[in-house]
Backbone as XML, in Angstrom:
<?xml version="1.0"?>
<chain id="A" units="angstrom">
  <residue number="1" name="MET">
    <atom name="N" x="0.893" y="-1.277" z="0.026"/>
    <atom name="CA" x="0.060" y="-0.115" z="-0.094"/>
    <atom name="C" x="0.761" y="1.335" z="0.102"/>
  </residue>
  <residue number="2" name="PRO">
    <atom name="N" x="0.302" y="2.489" z="-0.328"/>
    <atom name="CA" x="1.191" y="3.515" z="-0.307"/>
    <atom name="C" x="1.487" y="3.815" z="1.014"/>
  </residue>
  <residue number="3" name="GLU">
    <atom name="N" x="2.706" y="4.799" z="1.155"/>
    <atom name="CA" x="3.240" y="5.245" z="2.220"/>
    <atom name="C" x="2.180" y="6.093" z="3.012"/>
  </residue>
  <residue number="4" name="SER">
    <atom name="N" x="1.338" y="6.988" z="2.329"/>
    <atom name="CA" x="0.549" y="7.772" z="3.065"/>
    <atom name="C" x="-0.434" y="6.950" z="3.844"/>
  </residue>
  <residue number="5" name="VAL">
    <atom name="N" x="-0.624" y="5.746" z="3.528"/>
    <atom name="CA" x="-1.634" y="4.959" z="4.448"/>
    <atom name="C" x="-1.335" y="4.594" z="5.907"/>
  </residue>
  <residue number="6" name="ARG">
    <atom name="N" x="0.061" y="4.684" z="6.069"/>
    <atom name="CA" x="0.985" y="4.415" z="7.316"/>
    <atom name="C" x="0.147" y="3.188" z="8.060"/>
  </residue>
  <residue number="7" name="GLN">
    <atom name="N" x="0.374" y="2.037" z="7.467"/>
    <atom name="CA" x="-0.028" y="0.667" z="8.140"/>
    <atom name="C" x="0.644" y="0.626" z="9.560"/>
  </residue>
  <residue number="8" name="ASP">
    <atom name="N" x="1.971" y="1.136" z="9.950"/>
    <atom name="CA" x="2.318" y="0.983" z="11.186"/>
    <atom name="C" x="1.583" y="1.739" z="12.297"/>
  </residue>
  <residue number="9" name="LEU">
    <atom name="N" x="0.573" y="2.424" z="11.848"/>
    <atom name="CA" x="-0.334" y="3.055" z="12.888"/>
    <atom name="C" x="-1.443" y="2.246" z="13.264"/>
  </residue>
  <residue number="10" name="PRO">
    <atom name="N" x="-1.809" y="2.213" z="14.417"/>
    <atom name="CA" x="-2.919" y="1.112" z="14.648"/>
    <atom name="C" x="-4.184" y="1.778" z="14.293"/>
  </residue>
  <residue number="11" name="ALA">
    <atom name="N" x="-5.259" y="1.065" z="13.796"/>
    <atom name="CA" x="-6.615" y="1.567" z="13.673"/>
    <atom name="C" x="-7.274" y="1.826" z="14.654"/>
  </residue>
  <residue number="12" name="THR">
    <atom name="N" x="-7.878" y="3.006" z="14.985"/>
    <atom name="CA" x="-8.750" y="3.320" z="16.131"/>
    <atom name="C" x="-9.932" y="3.871" z="15.587"/>
  </residue>
  <residue number="13" name="GLU">
    <atom name="N" x="-10.485" y="4.056" z="14.491"/>
    <atom name="CA" x="-11.775" y="4.497" z="13.979"/>
    <atom name="C" x="-12.174" y="3.520" z="12.904"/>
  </residue>
  <residue number="14" name="HIS">
    <atom name="N" x="-13.491" y="3.348" z="12.501"/>
    <atom name="CA" x="-13.978" y="2.328" z="11.583"/>
    <atom name="C" x="-14.944" y="3.359" z="10.584"/>
  </residue>
  <residue number="15" name="ILE">
    <atom name="N" x="-15.024" y="2.886" z="9.342"/>
    <atom name="CA" x="-15.789" y="3.571" z="8.572"/>
    <atom name="C" x="-16.713" y="2.349" z="7.943"/>
  </residue>
  <residue number="16" name="ALA">
    <atom name="N" x="-17.977" y="2.590" z="7.780"/>
    <atom name="CA" x="-18.764" y="1.665" z="7.189"/>
    <atom name="C" x="-19.893" y="2.335" z="6.261"/>
  </residue>
  <residue number="17" name="PHE">
    <atom name="N" x="-19.938" y="1.852" z="5.132"/>
    <atom name="CA" x="-20.759" y="2.298" z="4.219"/>
    <atom name="C" x="-21.603" y="1.284" z="3.252"/>
  </residue>
  <residue number="18" name="PRO">
    <atom name="N" x="-22.763" y="1.318" z="2.862"/>
    <atom name="CA" x="-23.456" y="0.165" z="2.029"/>
    <atom name="C" x="-23.023" y="0.407" z="0.596"/>
  </residue>
  <residue number="19" name="THR">
    <atom name="N" x="-22.882" y="-0.698" z="0.057"/>
    <atom name="CA" x="-22.724" y="-0.880" z="-1.456"/>
    <atom name="C" x="-23.759" y="-1.687" z="-2.211"/>
  </residue>
  <residue number="20" name="SER">
    <atom name="N" x="-23.774" y="-1.528" z="-3.352"/>
    <atom name="CA" x="-24.639" y="-2.825" z="-4.052"/>
    <atom name="C" x="-23.425" y="-3.844" z="-4.428"/>
  </residue>
  <residue number="21" name="ALA">
    <atom name="N" x="-24.164" y="-5.026" z="-4.733"/>
    <atom name="CA" x="-23.506" y="-6.035" z="-5.088"/>
    <atom name="C" x="-22.787" y="-6.024" z="-6.104"/>
  </residue>
  <residue number="22" name="ASP">
    <atom name="N" x="-23.198" y="-5.075" z="-7.207"/>
    <atom name="CA" x="-22.228" y="-4.673" z="-8.277"/>
    <atom name="C" x="-21.004" y="-3.932" z="-7.910"/>
  </residue>
  <residue number="23" name="GLN">
    <atom name="N" x="-21.249" y="-3.019" z="-7.053"/>
    <atom name="CA" x="-20.162" y="-2.135" z="-6.579"/>
    <atom name="C" x="-19.221" y="-2.855" z="-5.813"/>
  </residue>
  <residue number="24" name="PHE">
    <atom name="N" x="-19.472" y="-3.821" z="-5.051"/>
    <atom name="CA" x="-18.637" y="-4.441" z="-4.009"/>
    <atom name="C" x="-17.962" y="-5.273" z="-5.100"/>
  </residue>
  <residue number="25" name="LEU">
    <atom name="N" x="-18.547" y="-6.052" z="-5.875"/>
    <atom name="CA" x="-17.697" y="-6.927" z="-6.858"/>
    <atom name="C" x="-16.674" y="-6.138" z="-7.646"/>
  </residue>
  <residue number="26" name="VAL">
    <atom name="N" x="-16.920" y="-5.001" z="-8.127"/>
    <atom name="CA" x="-15.985" y="-4.177" z="-8.878"/>
    <atom name="C" x="-14.694" y="-4.117" z="-7.962"/>
  </residue>
  <residue number="27" name="ILE">
    <atom name="N" x="-15.036" y="-3.470" z="-6.686"/>
    <atom name="CA" x="-14.100" y="-3.138" z="-5.710"/>
    <atom name="C" x="-13.302" y="-4.488" z="-5.380"/>
  </residue>
  <residue number="28" name="ARG">
    <atom name="N" x="-13.981" y="-5.360" z="-5.005"/>
    <atom name="CA" x="-13.223" y="-6.749" z="-4.708"/>
    <atom name="C" x="-12.436" y="-7.254" z="-5.723"/>
  </residue>
  <residue number="29" name="GLU">
    <atom name="N" x="-12.761" y="-7.203" z="-7.042"/>
    <atom name="CA" x="-11.885" y="-7.730" z="-8.324"/>
    <atom name="C" x="-10.741" y="-6.997" z="-8.344"/>
  </residue>
  <residue number="30" name="ALA">
    <atom name="N" x="-10.631" y="-5.519" z="-8.224"/>
    <atom name="CA" x="-9.655" y="-4.665" z="-8.450"/>
    <atom name="C" x="-8.711" y="-4.857" z="-7.326"/>
  </residue>
  <residue number="31" name="ALA">
    <atom name="N" x="-9.323" y="-5.060" z="-6.023"/>
    <atom name="CA" x="-8.194" y="-5.251" z="-4.988"/>
    <atom name="C" x="-7.482" y="-6.563" z="-4.935"/>
  </residue>
  <residue number="32" name="GLU">
    <atom name="N" x="-8.238" y="-7.666" z="-5.517"/>
    <atom name="CA" x="-7.638" y="-8.903" z="-5.677"/>
    <atom name="C" x="-6.547" y="-8.823" z="-6.671"/>
  </residue>
  <residue number="33" name="LEU">
    <atom name="N" x="-6.792" y="-7.980" z="-7.720"/>
    <atom name="CA" x="-6.077" y="-7.966" z="-8.869"/>
    <atom name="C" x="-4.607" y="-7.363" z="-8.608"/>
  </residue>
  <residue number="34" name="ILE">
    <atom name="N" x="-4.563" y="-6.653" z="-7.552"/>
    <atom name="CA" x="-3.204" y="-6.219" z="-7.106"/>
    <atom name="C" x="-2.805" y="-6.798" z="-5.789"/>
  </residue>
  <residue number="35" name="GLY">
    <atom name="N" x="-3.550" y="-7.905" z="-5.188"/>
    <atom name="CA" x="-3.201" y="-8.439" z="-4.123"/>
    <atom name="C" x="-3.288" y="-7.900" z="-2.806"/>
  </residue>
  <residue number="36" name="TRP">
    <atom name="N" x="-4.530" y="-6.929" z="-2.684"/>
    <atom name="CA" x="-4.703" y="-6.153" z="-1.837"/>
    <atom name="C" x="-6.181" y="-6.862" z="-0.898"/>
  </residue>
  <residue number="37" name="THR">
    <atom name="N" x="-6.502" y="-6.317" z="0.080"/>
    <atom name="CA" x="-7.714" y="-6.710" z="0.712"/>
    <atom name="C" x="-8.787" y="-5.483" z="0.375"/>
  </residue>
  <residue number="38" name="VAL">
    <atom name="N" x="-9.955" y="-5.834" z="0.467"/>
    <atom name="CA" x="-11.045" y="-4.890" z="0.094"/>
    <atom name="C" x="-10.812" y="-3.617" z="1.157"/>
  </residue>
  <residue number="39" name="ALA">
    <atom name="N" x="-10.566" y="-3.682" z="2.188"/>
    <atom name="CA" x="-10.389" y="-2.692" z="3.075"/>
    <atom name="C" x="-9.240" y="-1.998" z="2.784"/>
  </residue>
  <residue number="40" name="ASP">
    <atom name="N" x="-8.079" y="-2.435" z="2.729"/>
    <atom name="CA" x="-6.789" y="-1.910" z="2.289"/>
    <atom name="C" x="-7.056" y="-1.081" z="0.926"/>
  </residue>
  <residue number="41" name="TYR">
    <atom name="N" x="-7.665" y="-1.612" z="-0.103"/>
    <atom name="CA" x="-7.816" y="-1.023" z="-1.356"/>
    <atom name="C" x="-8.822" y="0.309" z="-1.250"/>
  </residue>
  <residue number="42" name="VAL">
    <atom name="N" x="-9.810" y="0.133" z="-0.556"/>
    <atom name="CA" x="-10.889" y="1.289" z="-0.328"/>
    <atom name="C" x="-10.035" y="2.332" z="0.589"/>
  </residue>
  <residue number="43" name="LEU">
    <atom name="N" x="-9.423" y="2.100" z="1.589"/>
    <atom name="CA" x="-8.597" y="2.885" z="2.326"/>
    <atom name="C" x="-7.620" y="3.686" z="1.629"/>
  </residue>
  <residue number="44" name="SER">
    <atom name="N" x="-6.827" y="3.154" z="0.701"/>
    <atom name="CA" x="-5.963" y="3.744" z="-0.170"/>
    <atom name="C" x="-6.639" y="4.711" z="-1.187"/>
  </residue>
  <residue number="45" name="ALA">
    <atom name="N" x="-7.641" y="4.208" z="-1.735"/>
    <atom name="CA" x="-8.386" y="5.092" z="-2.724"/>
    <atom name="C" x="-8.975" y="6.185" z="-2.002"/>
  </residue>
  <residue number="46" name="ALA">
    <atom name="N" x="-9.659" y="6.043" z="-0.831"/>
    <atom name="CA" x="-10.264" y="7.241" z="-0.159"/>
    <atom name="C" x="-8.976" y="8.222" z="0.352"/>
  </residue>
  <residue number="47" name="LEU">
    <atom name="N" x="-8.121" y="7.699" z="0.632"/>
    <atom name="CA" x="-6.695" y="8.551" z="1.325"/>
    <atom name="C" x="-6.125" y="9.371" z="-0.027"/>
  </residue>
  <residue number="48" name="ASP">
    <atom name="N" x="-6.097" y="8.642" z="-1.059"/>
    <atom name="CA" x="-5.377" y="9.288" z="-2.111"/>
    <atom name="C" x="-6.378" y="10.616" z="-2.637"/>
  </residue>
  <residue number="49" name="ARG">
    <atom name="N" x="-7.825" y="10.222" z="-2.680"/>
    <atom name="CA" x="-8.669" y="11.197" z="-3.218"/>
    <atom name="C" x="-8.518" y="12.458" z="-1.861"/>
  </residue>
  <residue number="50" name="ALA">
    <atom name="N" x="-8.691" y="12.116" z="-0.658"/>
    <atom name="CA" x="-8.443" y="13.020" z="0.396"/>
    <atom name="C" x="-7.309" y="13.870" z="0.171"/>
  </residue>
  <residue number="51" name="GLU">
    <atom name="N" x="-5.975" y="13.383" z="-0.058"/>
    <atom name="CA" x="-4.954" y="14.046" z="-0.035"/>
    <atom name="C" x="-4.860" y="15.057" z="-1.250"/>
  </residue>
  <residue number="52" name="ARG">
    <atom name="N" x="-5.337" y="14.708" z="-2.670"/>
    <atom name="CA" x="-5.416" y="15.293" z="-3.649"/>
    <atom name="C" x="-6.463" y="16.442" z="-3.487"/>
  </residue>
  <residue number="53" name="ASP">
    <atom name="N" x="-7.514" y="16.390" z="-2.892"/>
    <atom name="CA" x="-8.644" y="17.397" z="-2.430"/>
    <atom name="C" x="-8.145" y="18.216" z="-1.657"/>
  </residue>
  <residue number="54" name="LEU">
    <atom name="N" x="-7.299" y="17.789" z="-0.654"/>
    <atom name="CA" x="-6.788" y="18.842" z="0.256"/>
    <atom name="C" x="-5.691" y="19.686" z="-0.361"/>
  </residue>
  <residue number="55" name="HIS">
    <atom name="N" x="-4.803" y="18.929" z="-1.156"/>
    <atom name="CA" x="-3.737" y="19.802" z="-1.970"/>
    <atom name="C" x="-4.340" y="20.861" z="-2.954"/>
  </residue>
  <residue number="56" name="GLU">
    <atom name="N" x="-5.334" y="20.505" z="-3.801"/>
    <atom name="CA" x="-6.150" y="21.110" z="-4.658"/>
    <atom name="C" x="-6.679" y="22.543" z="-3.868"/>
  </residue>
  <residue number="57" name="HIS">
    <atom name="N" x="-7.386" y="22.206" z="-2.555"/>
    <atom name="CA" x="-7.843" y="23.378" z="-1.912"/>
    <atom name="C" x="-6.805" y="24.229" z="-1.400"/>
  </residue>
  <residue number="58" name="ALA">
    <atom name="N" x="-5.718" y="23.767" z="-0.910"/>
    <atom name="CA" x="-4.696" y="24.644" z="-0.534"/>
    <atom name="C" x="-4.254" y="25.356" z="-1.708"/>
  </residue>
  <residue number="59" name="ALA">
    <atom name="N" x="-4.161" y="24.778" z="-2.748"/>
    <atom name="CA" x="-3.468" y="25.756" z="-3.912"/>
    <atom name="C" x="-4.503" y="26.811" z="-4.380"/>
  </residue>
  <residue number="60" name="VAL">
    <atom name="N" x="-5.731" y="26.646" z="-4.284"/>
    <atom name="CA" x="-6.554" y="27.442" z="-4.491"/>
    <atom name="C" x="-6.702" y="28.893" z="-3.406"/>
  </residue>
  <residue number="61" name="GLN">
    <atom name="N" x="-6.187" y="28.296" z="-2.201"/>
    <atom name="CA" x="-6.335" y="29.289" z="-1.278"/>
    <atom name="C" x="-5.136" y="29.938" z="-1.105"/>
  </residue>
  <residue number="62" name="ALA">
    <atom name="N" x="-4.093" y="29.436" z="-1.500"/>
    <atom name="CA" x="-2.717" y="30.215" z="-1.442"/>
    <atom name="C" x="-2.650" y="31.501" z="-2.208"/>
  </residue>
  <residue number="63" name="PRO">
    <atom name="N" x="-2.276" y="32.478" z="-1.635"/>
    <atom name="CA" x="-2.054" y="33.653" z="-2.551"/>
    <atom name="C" x="-1.081" y="33.489" z="-3.831"/>
  </residue>
  <residue number="64" name="PRO">
    <atom name="N" x="-1.488" y="34.364" z="-4.881"/>
    <atom name="CA" x="-0.632" y="34.056" z="-6.044"/>
    <atom name="C" x="0.876" y="34.704" z="-5.846"/>
  </residue>
  <residue number="65" name="PRO">
    <atom name="N" x="1.644" y="34.055" z="-6.340"/>
    <atom name="CA" x="3.066" y="34.450" z="-6.186"/>
    <atom name="C" x="3.426" y="35.998" z="-6.540"/>
  </residue>
  <residue number="66" name="ALA">
    <atom name="N" x="4.245" y="36.593" z="-5.948"/>
    <atom name="CA" x="4.543" y="37.979" z="-6.043"/>
    <atom name="C" x="5.400" y="38.180" z="-7.435"/>
  </residue>
  <residue number="67" name="PRO">
    <atom name="N" x="4.985" y="39.088" z="-8.277"/>
    <atom name="CA" x="5.632" y="39.474" z="-9.631"/>
    <atom name="C" x="7.099" y="39.760" z="-9.409"/>
  </residue>
  <residue number="68" name="THR">
    <atom name="N" x="7.682" y="39.233" z="-10.239"/>
    <atom name="CA" x="9.373" y="39.441" z="-10.178"/>
    <atom name="C" x="9.572" y="40.232" z="-11.655"/>
  </residue>
  <residue number="69" name="ALA">
    <atom name="N" x="10.786" y="40.693" z="-11.570"/>
    <atom name="CA" x="11.213" y="41.720" z="-12.630"/>
    <atom name="C" x="11.087" y="40.885" z="-13.938"/>
  </residue>
  <residue number="70" name="ALA">
    <atom name="N" x="11.168" y="39.709" z="-14.052"/>
    <atom name="CA" x="10.930" y="39.033" z="-15.417"/>
    <atom name="C" x="9.457" y="38.799" z="-15.775"/>
  </residue>
  <residue number="71" name="THR">
    <atom name="N" x="8.664" y="39.184" z="-14.925"/>
    <atom name="CA" x="7.200" y="38.801" z="-15.190"/>
    <atom name="C" x="6.812" y="39.490" z="-16.405"/>
  </residue>
  <residue number="72" name="PRO">
    <atom name="N" x="7.058" y="40.863" z="-16.592"/>
    <atom name="CA" x="6.611" y="41.573" z="-17.958"/>
    <atom name="C" x="7.149" y="40.862" z="-19.144"/>
  </residue>
  <residue number="73" name="TYR">
    <atom name="N" x="8.431" y="40.517" z="-18.983"/>
    <atom name="CA" x="9.038" y="39.852" z="-20.174"/>
    <atom name="C" x="8.493" y="38.335" z="-20.599"/>
  </residue>
  <residue number="74" name="VAL">
    <atom name="N" x="8.160" y="37.715" z="-19.587"/>
    <atom name="CA" x="7.554" y="36.246" z="-19.597"/>
    <atom name="C" x="6.200" y="36.601" z="-20.250"/>
  </residue>
  <residue number="75" name="ALA">
    <atom name="N" x="5.316" y="37.466" z="-19.739"/>
    <atom name="CA" x="3.971" y="37.777" z="-20.389"/>
    <atom name="C" x="4.134" y="38.341" z="-22.022"/>
  </residue>
  <residue number="76" name="LEU">
    <atom name="N" x="5.155" y="39.028" z="-22.250"/>
    <atom name="CA" x="5.430" y="39.315" z="-23.735"/>
    <atom name="C" x="5.799" y="38.044" z="-24.413"/>
  </residue>
  <residue number="77" name="LEU">
    <atom name="N" x="6.649" y="37.253" z="-24.030"/>
    <atom name="CA" x="7.158" y="36.066" z="-24.671"/>
    <atom name="C" x="6.005" y="35.124" z="-24.903"/>
  </residue>
  <residue number="78" name="THR">
    <atom name="N" x="5.120" y="35.125" z="-23.905"/>
    <atom name="CA" x="4.218" y="34.058" z="-23.759"/>
    <atom name="C" x="2.842" y="34.641" z="-24.998"/>
  </residue>
  <residue number="79" name="ALA">
    <atom name="N" x="2.793" y="35.896" z="-25.046"/>
    <atom name="CA" x="1.887" y="36.667" z="-25.826"/>
    <atom name="C" x="2.448" y="36.520" z="-27.203"/>
  </residue>
  <residue number="80" name="LEU">
    <atom name="N" x="3.671" y="36.422" z="-27.702"/>
    <atom name="CA" x="4.164" y="36.357" z="-29.156"/>
    <atom name="C" x="4.353" y="34.986" z="-29.454"/>
  </residue>
  <residue number="81" name="SER">
    <atom name="N" x="4.219" y="34.014" z="-28.584"/>
    <atom name="CA" x="4.367" y="32.643" z="-28.958"/>
    <atom name="C" x="2.917" y="31.960" z="-29.212"/>
  </residue>
  <residue number="82" name="THR">
    <atom name="N" x="1.727" y="32.588" z="-29.151"/>
    <atom name="CA" x="0.731" y="32.158" z="-29.355"/>
    <atom name="C" x="0.352" y="32.596" z="-30.489"/>
  </residue>
</chain>
């Protein structure tokens, strides 16, 4: 499993949610394909998505970088190249 899952930490919380038989079958087959349990597969997918969403949210919230002396030249070169 990916490093972000941190299997060395003990599990202290549980998440349960309903799935249809078809949804569970797809998840189980994908997990088996790579040799993981369903729980490991679902946890990994959820953590990957959570980390991506957090990163994207932080990027949107971050102030834009301060302009540098090269900014006008970069804008000019960009405009000329299109």
